[in-house]
VOBA-1610 file (N, C-alpha, C; in pm, whole numbers, padded with zeros to 5 digits, always signed):
BEGIN
Met-04231+13261-16825Met-04225+13224-16962Met-04318+13113-17064Thr-04438+13116-17078Thr-04468+12975-17164Thr-04370+12927-17296Glu-04375+12813-17252Glu-04329+12737-17391Glu-04407+12677-17468Lys-04414+12680-17582Lys-04527+12689-17699Lys-04454+12582-17828Phe-04529+12479-17812Phe-04514+12403-17872Phe-04550+12363-18062Thr-04465+12296-18120Thr-04447+12357-18291Thr-04491+12245-18350Pro-04532+12230-18454Pro-04696+12118-18580Pro-04552+11990-18526Glu-04452+12013-18523Glu-04341+11915-18529Glu-04303+11900-18424Asp-04352+11910-18250Asp-04411+11879-18160Asp-04463+11777-18141Thr-04576+11823-18224Thr-04759+11769-18223Thr-04714+11624-18285Arg-04672+11621-18436Arg-04620+11518-18439Arg-04546+11405-18410Ala-04414+11454-18288Ala-04338+11379-18237Ala-04462+11362-18138Ala-04513+11362-18070Ala-04595+11342-17956Ala-04699+11224-17998Leu-04772+11199-18148Leu-04820+11121-18220Leu-04753+10968-18227Asp-04670+11027-18316Asp-04564+10903-18300Asp-04577+10863-18210Ala-04500+10890-18080Ala-04491+10829-18011Ala-04577+10731-17900Gly-04682+10770-17983Gly-04837+10718-17895Gly-04915+10780-17770Leu-04833+10911-17727Leu-04895+11036-17650Leu-05036+11085-17729Val-05153+11069-17677Val-05282+11096-17705Val-05315+11213-17727Ala-05381+11280-17781Ala-05432+11485-17718Ala-05542+11484-17633Pro-05503+11550-17516Pro-05623+11513-17388Pro-05766+11565-17465Gln-05891+11536-17420Gln-06016+11582-17440Gln-06061+11602-17381Ser-06131+11693-17352Ser-06223+11721-17225Ser-06375+11647-17307Arg-06479+11616-17127Arg-06558+11493-17179Arg-06629+11656-17137Arg-06770+11573-17269Arg-06891+11723-17262Arg-07027+11634-17205His-07051+11676-17134His-07138+11626-17047His-07296+11681-17153Arg-07350+11520-17180Arg-07504+11575-17248Arg-07617+11543-17145Pro-07660+11640-17117Pro-07825+11578-17057Pro-07852+11483-17091Arg-07877+11373-16973Arg-08037+11323-16992Arg-08142+11300-17010Pro-08180+11261-17142Pro-08352+11316-17154Pro-08425+11272-17021Arg-08568+11375-16977Arg-08636+11324-16874Arg-08706+11232-16831Ala-08772+11182-16952Ala-08821+11088-17001Ala-08777+10959-16996Leu-08608+10937-17062Leu-08514+10840-17057Leu-08479+10787-16893Ala-08458+10896-16811Ala-08427+10877-16672Ala-08547+10811-16645Val-08663+10828-16638Val-08786+10765-16576Val-08805+10658-16606Thr-08744+10617-16756Thr-08763+10468-16788Thr-08733+10402-16747Leu-08556+10479-16713Leu-08490+10341-16633Leu-08522+10300-16548Arg-08580+10424-16473Arg-08588+10405-16337Arg-08747+10310-16310Thr-08806+10289-16360Thr-08904+10222-16371Thr-08897+10018-16446Val-08780+09995-16511Val-08728+09895-16551Val-08754+09824-16438Gly-08699+09824-16347Gly-08643+09755-16276Gly-08770+09675-16126Pro-08898+09793-16076Pro-08930+09731-16068Pro-09075+09678-16132Leu-09089+09672-16291Leu-09151+09634-16387Leu-09094+09510-16428Ala-08932+09496-16416Ala-08963+09293-16410Ala-08994+09256-16350Leu-08989+09298-16195Leu-09024+09200-16109Leu-09154+09201-16111Leu-09238+09280-16134Leu-09365+09262-16178Leu-09380+09151-16286Gly-09346+09215-16334Gly-09314+09044-16444Gly-09313+08941-16363Gly-09167+08910-16293Gly-09114+08775-16318Gly-09254+08703-16228Trp-09301+08802-16156Trp-09419+08718-16059Trp-09575+08706-16107Ala-09577+08794-16199Ala-09673+08754-16267Ala-09731+08618-16379Leu-09548+08620-16418Leu-09513+08511-16457Leu-09527+08337-16397Ala-09437+08346-16279Ala-09474+08242-16207Ala-09571+08211-16143Ser-09696+08307-16108Ser-09838+08251-16078Ser-09865+08207-16234Ala-09873+08258-16316Ala-09962+08189-16442Ala-09917+08064-16497Thr-09731+08020-16452Thr-09722+07888-16513Thr-09740+07785-16356Gly-09829+07869-16235Gly-09796+07764-16158Gly-09670+07746-16071Ala-09576+07815-16064Ala-09423+07751-16004Ala-09442+07889-15871Leu-09581+07996-15875Leu-09583+08069-15723Leu-09734+07998-15754Thr-09780+07997-15650Thr-09906+07887-15579Thr-09978+08028-15463Gln-10111+08016-15480Gln-10194+08089-15393Gln-10145+08122-15266Asp-10140+07954-15224Asp-10131+07926-15126Asp-09992+08044-14998Val-09911+08049-15142Val-09806+08062-15099Val-09777+08260-15112Leu-09832+08300-15241Leu-09854+08441-15259Leu-09945+08454-15377Ala-10013+08517-15340Ala-10123+08519-15479Ala-10081+08643-15593Ser-10179+08627-15687Ser-10112+08689-15810Ser-10115+08796-15787Pro-10067+08900-15886Pro-10072+09030-15905Pro-10212+09131-15954Ala-10248+08983-16012Ala-10404+09040-16035Ala-10536+09031-15899Gln-10512+08900-15810Gln-10548+08882-15732Gln-10553+09047-15591Val-10409+09042-15644Val-10354+09144-15503Val-10414+09290-15517Ala-10459+09318-15717Ala-10519+09441-15709Ala-10658+09390-15700Gln-10707+09331-15757Gln-10840+09259-15660Gln-10891+09287-15482Ala-10763+09259-15406Ala-10762+09280-15285Ala-10775+09438-15224Val-10689+09491-15308Val-10692+09675-15306Val-10871+09715-15312Gly-10909+09620-15422Gly-10995+09735-15467Gly-11104+09694-15320Glu-11111+09591-15312Glu-11165+09518-15189Glu-11133+09613-15059Leu-11023+09621-15014Leu-11007+09696-14904Leu-11091+09851-14942Trp-10986+09891-15075Trp-11052+10063-15080Trp-11194+10072-15056Gly-11312+09997-15125Gly-11435+09992-15154Gly-11480+10003-15026Asn-11408+09908-14888Asn-11497+09852-14736Asn-11459+10038-14652Gly-11335+10068-14686Gly-11281+10148-14636Gly-11164+10109-14536Gln-11126+09984-14509Gln-11026+09962-14463Gln-10881+09993-14511Leu-10879+10020-14617Leu-10744+10046-14665Leu-10725+10182-14608Thr-10793+10253-14670Thr-10798+10443-14575Thr-10734+10454-14472Asp-10862+10407-14362Asp-10874+10416-14224Asp-10691+10278-14162Ala-10648+10245-14208Ala-10553+10150-14196Ala-10408+10218-14232Leu-10458+10337-14355Leu-10348+10372-14370Leu-10312+10540-14300Ser-10446+10600-14258Ser-10477+10766-14183Ser-10373+10706-14035Val-10426+10594-14005Val-10379+10570-13864Val-10242+10534-13885Ser-10133+10523-13980Ser-10035+10411-13935Ser-09979+10533-13961Leu-09994+10615-14095Leu-09884+10677-14154Leu-09911+10833-14014Thr-10038+10838-13960Thr-10006+10909-13848Thr-09885+10831-13649Arg-09884+10726-13711Arg-09785+10674-13595Arg-09663+10752-13640Ala-09602+10707-13799Ala-09473+10724-13831Ala-09462+10831-13830Gly-09534+10925-13868Gly-09492+11082-13877Gly-09472+11167-13719Leu-09574+11092-13633Leu-09525+11195-13539Leu-09429+11136-13466Gly-09382+10964-13436Gly-09300+10894-13405Gly-09121+10988-13477Leu-09151+10980-13636Leu-08992+11077-13688Leu-09035+11185-13621Phe-09131+11270-13637Phe-09095+11405-13601Phe-09040+11452-13434Phe-09132+11385-13390Phe-09032+11361-13192Phe-08880+11301-13233Gly-08883+11249-13294Gly-08699+11142-13253Gly-08616+11230-13366Ala-08693+11288-13497Ala-08564+11335-13545Ala-08527+11462-13477Thr-08604+11552-13423Thr-08606+11651-13381Thr-08504+11642-13265Thr-08534+11497-13174Thr-08424+11473-13059Thr-08289+11411-13086Gly-08298+11395-13215Gly-08205+11328-13254Gly-08079+11469-13298Leu-08217+11569-13344Leu-08105+11728-13420Leu-08078+11798-13324Val-08138+11776-13215Val-08126+11915-13110Val-07959+11855-13093Leu-07977+11661-12997Leu-07844+11678-12946Leu-07753+11609-13030Gly-07763+11638-13155Gly-07627+11619-13229Gly-07572+11808-13271Val-07654+11910-13293Val-07598+11985-13273Val-07529+12049-13141Val-07585+12006-13041Val-07503+12019-12873Val-07356+11959-12882Thr-07403+11875-12894Thr-07244+11754-12901Thr-07152+11798-12982Gly-07167+11875-13096Gly-07166+11916-13242Gly-07054+12045-13181Phe-07136+12063-13154Phe-07103+12201-13175Phe-07013+12308-13002Thr-07098+12221-12872Thr-06983+12262-12787Thr-06882+12126-12694Arg-06829+12177-12678Arg-06687+12033-12597Arg-06773+11997-12468Leu-06847+12056-12441Leu-06919+12014-12256Leu-07030+11956-12326Gly-07098+11974-12454Gly-07208+11884-12487Gly-07159+11786-12511Glu-07023+11736-12549Glu-06996+11566-12580Glu-06944+11536-12469Glu-06905+11599-12408Glu-06813+11535-12318Glu-06925+11451-12229Leu-07051+11515-12181Leu-07186+11458-12120Leu-07257+11422-12192Leu-07276+11411-12320Leu-07426+11307-12331Leu-07321+11267-12440Asp-07245+11215-12535Asp-07226+11140-12626Asp-07166+11001-12581Ser-07112+10997-12462Ser-07089+10865-12436Ser-07197+10809-12420Ala-07299+10860-12301Ala-07441+10822-12273Ala-07505+10796-12383Ile-07518+10865-12515Ile-07563+10835-12646Ile-07509+10713-12728Gln-07392+10725-12706Gln-07344+10583-12791Gln-07399+10487-12720Ile-07382+10469-12593Ile-07421+10280-12561Ile-07578+10293-12591Leu-07662+10389-12523Leu-07826+10352-12610Leu-07808+10363-12757Arg-07740+10420-12877Arg-07730+10382-12998Arg-07728+10191-12971Thr-07633+10200-12953Thr-07659+09990-12979Thr-07688+09934-12926Val-07824+09944-12832Val-07942+09893-12825Val-08039+09895-12940Pro-08053+09780-12982Pro-08151+09762-13067Pro-08311+09756-13067Phe-08318+09866-13093Phe-08465+09880-13094Phe-08566+09839-13030Leu-08588+09726-13124Leu-08632+09610-13090Leu-08699+09532-12977Ala-08541+09527-12880Ala-08524+09499-12742Ala-08616+09589-12655Leu-08649+09715-12699Leu-08712+09781-12587Leu-08847+09769-12610Val-08915+09685-12680Val-09064+09693-12707Val-09121+09640-12586Pro-09017+09517-12478Pro-09099+09460-12434Pro-09134+09617-12237Leu-09029+09648-12349Leu-08979+09737-12174Leu-09075+09814-12185Phe-09098+09922-12309Phe-09229+09993-12353Phe-09364+09958-12339Met-09411+09829-12323Met-09487+09740-12346Met-09542+09824-12186Val-09424+09749-12107Val-09470+09761-11956Val-09462+09936-11895Trp-09397+10043-11914Trp-09377+10129-11901Trp-09521+10221-11974Phe-09562+10171-12084Phe-09691+10260-12174Phe-09808+10184-12211Gly-09782+10047-12157Gly-09904+09950-12156Gly-09867+09956-12318Ile-10031+09853-12390Ile-10070+09889-12552Ile-10090+09980-12592Thr-10047+10089-12574Thr-10113+10232-12619Thr-10067+10298-12741Glu-10155+10425-12790Glu-10004+10413-12920Glu-09919+10449-12846Thr-09876+10551-12749Thr-09730+10641-12697Thr-09635+10545-12696Ala-09656+10392-12658Ala-09586+10297-12694Ala-09513+10264-12839Lys-09650+10315-12923Lys-09589+10274-13083Lys-09497+10393-13117Val-09558+10490-13073Val-09483+10662-13135Val-09339+10616-13061Ala-09348+10623-12931Ala-09222+10599-12890Ala-09103+10509-12891Leu-09141+10414-12941Leu-09041+10291-12993Leu-09009+10332-13172Ile-09114+10464-13249Ile-09067+10466-13352Ile-08947+10579-13351Gly-08990+10677-13232Gly-08931+10813-13206Gly-08801+10732-13176Val-08744+10679-13115Val-08612+10569-13075Val-08563+10558-13177Ala-08580+10491-13267Ala-08571+10428-13390Ala-08557+10535-13470Thr-08585+10621-13469Thr-08566+10687-13588Thr-08444+10808-13493Ser-08409+10842-13388Ser-08366+10946-13320Ser-08224+10959-13359Phe-08174+10802-13376Phe-08001+10788-13365Phe-07899+10851-13482Pro-08000+10734-13611Pro-07941+10858-13725Pro-07901+11004-13775Met-08029+11035-13725Met-08054+11211-13706Met-07939+11239-13630Tyr-07901+11165-13501Tyr-07837+11271-13414Tyr-07691+11217-13456Val-07663+11104-13525Val-07423+11050-13510Val-07517+11148-13688Ser-07569+11202-13815Ser-07555+11272-13923Ser-07507+11411-13874Ala-07648+11441-13780Ala-07589+11636-13734Ala-07480+11616-13659Ser-07411+11532-13587Ser-07341+11558-13489Ser-07190+11574-13579Gly-07205+11500-13665Gly-07120+11465-13782Gly-07099+11600-13820Gly-07182+11602-13936Gly-07185+11748-14004Gly-07162+11878-13921Val-07241+11902-13832Val-07191+12012-13727Val-07018+12053-13694Arg-06972+11911-13671Arg-06847+11911-13655Arg-06724+11972-13754Ser-06832+11939-13906Ser-06791+11912-13996Ser-06732+12056-14027Thr-06817+12150-13968Thr-06831+12260-14003Thr-06673+12330-14017Asp-06659+12485-14118Asp-06514+12556-14113Asp-06507+12608-13956Arg-06446+12570-13868Arg-06371+12672-13744Arg-06387+12789-13731Lys-06313+12841-13899Lys-06237+12994-13919Lys-06349+13037-13910Leu-06438+13003-14004Leu-06580+13075-14042Leu-06685+13104-13921Val-06700+13008-13801Val-06712+13051-13700Val-06695+13162-13631Glu-06584+13126-13599Glu-06422+13229-13532Glu-06468+13367-13627Ala-06478+13363-13709Ala-06505+13491-13774Ala-06680+13548-13742Met-06744+13463-13757Met-06875+13507-13690Met-06919+13552-13596Arg-06734+13504-13466Arg-06791+13525-13342Arg-06737+13652-13368Ser-06635+13713-13397Ser-06580+13838-13372Ser-06655+13935-13452Phe-06759+13920-13498Phe-06860+13999-13542Phe-06951+13989-13477Gly-06920+13946-13383Gly-07107+14006-13221Gly-07220+13906-13217Leu-07208+13788-13316Leu-07304+13669-13317Leu-07310+13559-13199Gly-07401+13559-13137Gly-07412+13437-13056Gly-07458+13332-13084Arg-07397+13238-12940Arg-07401+13093-13044Arg-07538+13095-13131Trp-07667+13092-13058Trp-07774+13035-13167Trp-07769+13108-13301Ala-07727+13256-13318Ala-07707+13280-13446Ala-07617+13216-13514Ile-07510+13188-13489Ile-07423+13123-13527Ile-07419+12980-13631Val-07565+12900-13445Val-07562+12792-13488Val-07671+12774-13650Arg-07727+12886-13668Arg-07889+12919-13701Arg-07836+12965-13882Thr-07747+13048-13847Thr-07657+13085-13979Thr-07539+13040-14062Val-07497+12955-13980Val-07308+12935-14031Val-07343+12745-14072Val-07398+12704-13923Val-07367+12559-13874Val-07427+12486-13991Leu-07608+12480-13879Leu-07694+12447-13929Leu-07705+12433-14142Pro-07692+12552-14181Pro-07668+12567-14392Pro-07496+12459-14415Gly-07440+12468-14329Gly-07275+12406-14341Gly-07327+12242-14364Ala-07392+12211-14281Ala-07382+12088-14242Ala-07550+12022-14277Leu-07587+12064-14372Leu-07706+12003-14424Leu-07706+11972-14488Pro-07622+11898-14555Pro-07607+11785-14674Pro-07608+11664-14554Ser-07530+11649-14439Ser-07545+11522-14328Ser-07628+11526-14234Leu-07762+11609-14301Leu-07848+11671-14197Leu-08005+11591-14270Leu-07988+11573-14435Leu-08043+11560-14519Leu-08013+11392-14529Ser-07888+11318-14575Ser-07892+11204-14480Ser-07930+11114-14428Gly-07929+11208-14315Gly-07956+11162-14125Gly-08107+11131-14174Leu-08194+11206-14258Leu-08371+11263-14259Leu-08377+11128-14331Arg-08262+11103-14443Arg-08317+10948-14492Arg-08377+10856-14441Leu-08226+10807-14336Leu-08202+10732-14266Leu-08319+10682-14167Ser-08339+10807-14109Ser-08479+10827-14014Ser-08589+10772-14050Met-08637+10855-14211Met-08717+10857-14274Met-08789+10701-14283Thr-08649+10621-14319Thr-08621+10472-14367Thr-08682+10432-14217Leu-08620+10440-14161Leu-08616+10336-13962Leu-08742+10365-13954Ser-08810+10510-14001Ser-08942+10500-13965Ser-09052+10432-13956Val-09061+10335-14116Val-09110+10212-14144Val-09087+10134-14061Ile-08968+10044-14079Ile-08904+09956-14049Ile-08979+09985-13906Ala-08927+10055-13788Ala-09014+10107-13656Ala-09114+10045-13685Leu-09240+10096-13783Leu-09384+10066-13746Leu-09397+09961-13765Ile-09370+09886-13841Ile-09393+09729-13881Ile-09354+09657-13744Ala-09238+09700-13680Ala-09276+09652-13528Ala-09321+09720-13465Ala-09382+09840-13440Ala-09464+09856-13385Ala-09614+09827-13365Glu-09656+09796-13482Glu-09813+09756-13532Glu-09807+09594-13482Glu-09759+09532-13473Glu-09670+09452-13370Glu-09761+09399-13287Ile-09746+09556-13173Ile-09785+09565-13001Ile-09892+09582-12989Asn-10041+09431-13034Asn-10122+09392-13014Asn-10251+09543-13050Ser-10198+09588-13183Ser-10252+09682-13261Ser-10416+09619-13305Thr-10500+09732-13261Thr-10635+09710-13322Thr-10654+09788-13466Glu-10583+09859-13477Glu-10612+09955-13596Glu-10470+09940-13727Gly-10462+10024-13850Gly-10339+10049-13905Gly-10315+09909-14017Ile-10226+09882-14026Ile-10204+09827-14174Ile-10117+09709-14063Gly-10035+09737-13949Gly-10029+09609-13971Gly-10162+09492-13858Tyr-10225+09584-13846Tyr-10352+09507-13786Tyr-10410+09442-13886Leu-10424+09467-14016Leu-10455+09413-14131Leu-10395+09343-14173Met-10263+09307-14161Met-10190+09189-14158Met-10185+09145-14087Ala-10231+09106-13934Ala-10256+08988-13827Ala-10380+08941-13901Gln-10467+09004-13956Gln-10604+08957-13973Gln-10628+08871-14084Ala-10481+08894-14226Ala-10493+08872-14296Ala-10393+08710-14265Gln-10346+08731-14192Gln-10212+08627-14101Gln-10347+08529-14109Asn-10467+08565-13987Asn-10542+08482-13938Asn-10672+08356-14088Tyr-10672+08421-14148Tyr-10742+08414-14246Tyr-10654+08345-14369Ser-10528+08290-14376Ser-10429+08260-14469Ser-10464+08382-14583Arg-10493+08499-14598Arg-10540+08579-14716Arg-10390+08641-14757Thr-10308+08583-14789Thr-10196+08619-14901Thr-10204+08723-15035Asp-10315+08729-15056Asp-10319+08868-15158Asp-10295+08983-15029Val-10409+09000-14917Val-10404+09087-14814Val-10255+09143-14771Leu-10169+09017-14731Leu-10015+09023-14695Leu-09955+09119-14820Ala-09954+09066-14908Ala-09900+09139-15039Ala-09917+09269-15072Val-10041+09369-15043Val-10150+09412-15005Val-10042+09494-14915Cys-10064+09458-14807Cys-09957+09514-14682Cys-09822+09557-14722Ile-09735+09441-14709Ile-09591+09395-14785Ile-09572+09521-14868Leu-09675+09545-14972Leu-09641+09624-15089Leu-09645+09755-15007Ile-09731+09802-14955Ile-09760+09964-14878Ile-09617+09997-14828Tyr-09634+09900-14742Tyr-09494+09920-14695Tyr-09319+09949-14706Gly-09323+09886-14844Gly-09236+09937-14967Gly-09275+10030-14988Leu-09406+10117-15023Leu-09449+10210-15111Leu-09370+10345-15018Leu-09406+10282-14889Leu-09396+10388-14766Leu-09283+10444-14752Gly-09179+10336-14753Gly-09043+10386-14786Gly-09006+10420-14924Leu-08969+10399-15064Leu-09015+10506-15160Leu-09070+10633-15158Ala-09158+10635-15117Ala-09221+10784-15105Ala-09117+10858-14988Ala-09093+10809-14891Ala-08993+10936-14785Ala-08846+10886-14843Asp-08793+10864-14898Asp-08661+10877-14989Asp-08654+11025-15120Gly-08870+10930-15175Gly-08861+11020-15261Gly-08892+11221-15211Ile-08949+11176-15099Ile-08919+11338-15062Ile-08841+11389-15027Val-08701+11328-14958Val-08598+11388-14938Val-08513+11416-15062Arg-08541+11340-15176Arg-08463+11400-15324Arg-08527+11480-15318Val-08678+11536-15315Val-08683+11672-15304Val-08681+11798-15202Leu-08627+11716-15149Leu-08608+11845-15047Leu-08440+11889-15053Glu-08326+11779-15121Glu-08241+11831-15183Glu-08206+11905-15292Arg-08300+11878-15359Arg-08306+11902-15510Arg-08320+12119-15472Val-08462+12131-15367Val-08468+12288-15302Val-08393+12368-15313Leu-08285+12281-15109Leu-08266+12320-15053Leu-08108+12343-15099Met-08063+12267-15174Met-07952+12246-15264Met-07902+12200-15435Pro-07917+12308-15454Pro-07939+12305-15614Pro-07826+12278-15667Trp-07695+12339-15576Trp-07565+12345-15654Trp-07526+12168-15647Arg-07581+12070-15580Arg-07553+11938-15576Arg-07596+11929-15754Gln-07731+11974-15750Gln-07776+11819-15892Gln-07646+11887-16004Ala-07605+12075-15977Ala-07562+12057-16111Ala-07408+12009-16113Val-07354+12006-15985Val-07209+11922-15983Val-07238+11790-16055Gln-07344+11687-15975Gln-07344+11583-16019Gln-07417+11569-16140Gly-07422+11623-16208Gly-07464+11638-16340Gly-07334+11651-16407Ala-07257+11751-16366Ala-07116+11772-16456Ala-07058+11647-16446Ala-07079+11611-16355Ala-06947+11479-16276Ala-06986+11352-16408Arg-07146+11356-16413Arg-07184+11251-16501Arg-07144+11239-16665
//
């Protein structure tokens, strides 16, 4: 039986200091406002940089001004150095990310979905995961020399472990009752992984991909220190030799923009592959 409240009960509750519950209504934020707010931080940094350079607080031998950096971009773009370096660096980072993320995904699914795989592989992988990838630079130089293989392999190692941890955790969190139900319908292991496990672990996989893509840029910086003769790292080495702080700033900004672009790619993938997450986040704000 449902209890009904009379107007007298409502007045008594208000007199006692109780407030009637109000549902929070979500008002969608205009797209233009969201874009504007996102640009406030970078524009503030740029403005502070320009102001410090104009007042002399930041001299050219320490860091070039934004105008000088823009001139350096035009110079490097005009003579083709910037496009060539970008092509080489993006190829290195892309290949290393592909091999590393694929390896981490496969190993994560194996250890997360099968007990035998976890018992055989997880301990060894956890040991290797604690080794800083920068410590592998001398060893890779001994194994592969100062070739592209060493650089791609270093990026691959750095990007494999975040994907492994995310994939393994995401697979383990899959509803076991659903897996058993699919087995009762006669689905094999690969079919279950493809239709149940991977879709269920998708949020974790995309989180791992975001970390792997960020690490691919960090590992690229380290890899291009291995006696590179081309790429963004080579431009930085040449700029250091000639004390070109404007070119150094260009290279640093490019690395930062690569990381920002990697994060943006994963955000787009999340919107395409998990549209329901955007609806839930919008309702919660």
